[in-house]
Phi, psi and omega in degrees: 000315180298324180296319180296317180298321179293334181277343185302314178301323179295315179296320180297317179296320179296316180296320178296319179296318179295319180297317180293316182296329182296341184254012174287168174310137183294147182307135179091357182239132172248108186258018178299143177287138182201172178290153178214192178303134189291328190256127178238101182258128178248130172254131179251128183234141173251105188244139172295131185308321182290347181258007185300313180298316180294318178302314182296319179299313181294317181297316181300322182277312191274331182251300184296327180301335176266313185305321188296346181255002182276131182304135180090352181284140184231030172099178180218166175221133181250123180243154175211150172261003178282122180300149185299327185254018183227032184287346182264357182231153178302146183241136178293152179297153179304135178064025180296339180280350182268154174278165179289335174238121184225163183293143177204127191294337193241354189288136174243132178297123183054028179075011185237288185284122178289110181257337186054037178224133177253137175271110191276073179297337179302332178296324179283317180299320183297340180279353186264345185199166173221004175221136172237130172246118182258128176246148183233134176234143185299318182223167177291329176297320177297317180295325181293325182277343189298315182302316179293320179295322178298311181296319181293319181299320179290315181298320181298330182267351186226042173054042176081010182295155182272120184295328182287327173293324177295316180292331176297335180263341188244319187256309186295334174297348178269359186236139174282331177196160180207138168208169183226153182216141180254143175227163174257127176283120178278310182197159180220146173242009177299136184294149179272089177228159180070026183246025180296157179305132182213199185248015179268196184308130176054032176070019173278160172258104184251031176294128181300140178246124174302136183228092176285068185221192179218160173245129172261116187255110181258127177262140180226137174259101183239136179279158181303320182289342180259358186300310182300317180293322178298312182296321178293316179295325178296315181291328184270323190252329187257304187298324179303334178271311184297327181293343181268355176297136183302125179090000179289134183241032174096171179231147169241136182246123179237160184213160174266359179276140173293163183291152175270189184295339181257005179258162176300131187286149168275135176287160178300323180295320180294322180299325180284318187275336186233079175294116185292133179084003178106150181280163176288339182285139179280322177252124185236135178302132177203103185299138174096343185291140176241150175265128182054031175064015187234307187261117178286121183248338188054029178225132177264130173276101191268092183290346175298335178293333181284322188257003188297338180264004185263348181204162177225344182225141173232134172249125180257115174262126177264120185242124181290162175301134180082005181291153171295153178278155180280063183259159185301320183292321179293313181295322179294323178299317179291310184295315182298322180295334184255358182225040174054039176078012181299151180278110183298318182300320180294319179296314180295319179298324184274317192256347187240306189291343173300343180269356182236125182278338176200161183200135171210170182222159176222155183233137181228150169282142173267120178276313176195161180210152171226012184303131169246123183280020178275139177281187181298144179282000000 
């Protein structure tokens, strides 16, 4: 009995070590934050659920088949809020079961008054689309040249034909609406996989990989003067814990703010062509677009103009199939084991959330991806 009692502290230490080790980055993954392709372009599509498979097939062939060969291109990721087993029936908008104002442990009104309430703008955003296609370009100069390169590549293979007229007949009839929005990638922790030498843009291998996983998309309302402090607090207080959640595959942080003096510069041309976070105009020219898949309008209903003032930063968490959820009990177990049982919520409430005026999240299925988080060579 005395021998067993003497062993208890040793066993306890061993169990604590095992518990802590179980939450380190998973073997084979390096989730450290680092620079990546500067341009993060999001396309928002409203697709009838029963047409999701056909849409993806057409998009992969008619759009991605050209994009993947354009210099500076760094792959794409296709997300959807349409459930995997419900493509034949209408699907409720993401978070439709949530109220517009919901409980949240850390939110302060205008970064000051602790309200413990989040304004769930995601409920409104989720009603505007059900597919997101994310494109990545190494630099803003690459993104600026891409539309002309896209049109030329199609014309060269089709006797000078207009690619947008072609898409008006093949792709846009599958969509009720479409618009696009540009963001700046601040940093990424997405693992560097699938980037072996290939025959795509700049010798990358951008073959799409099926990804039975999900993206948790967190929106943050951060003021310009608090951005640096927010990013530092995120890297110091939040990410060290979330990256250890079982099945976590890193985070990418994007923003609507232009770069500062220590960031890669936006060219003057890029500032004109790529209004970050969406333009102020609600209706934007976009050749080929149809309304309700019937009336060709050549106008995109750009809902980013409605929500452009509600957030400035988005954090994308990539979660593998079977991953633990980013819930308080899981995060507290990890944080407490490494900080002598400290209350993570109290620390976050004190040291992190004063820099964010609001926060909400949305979740999407990942259909496939070819994104490589490598920056320009």
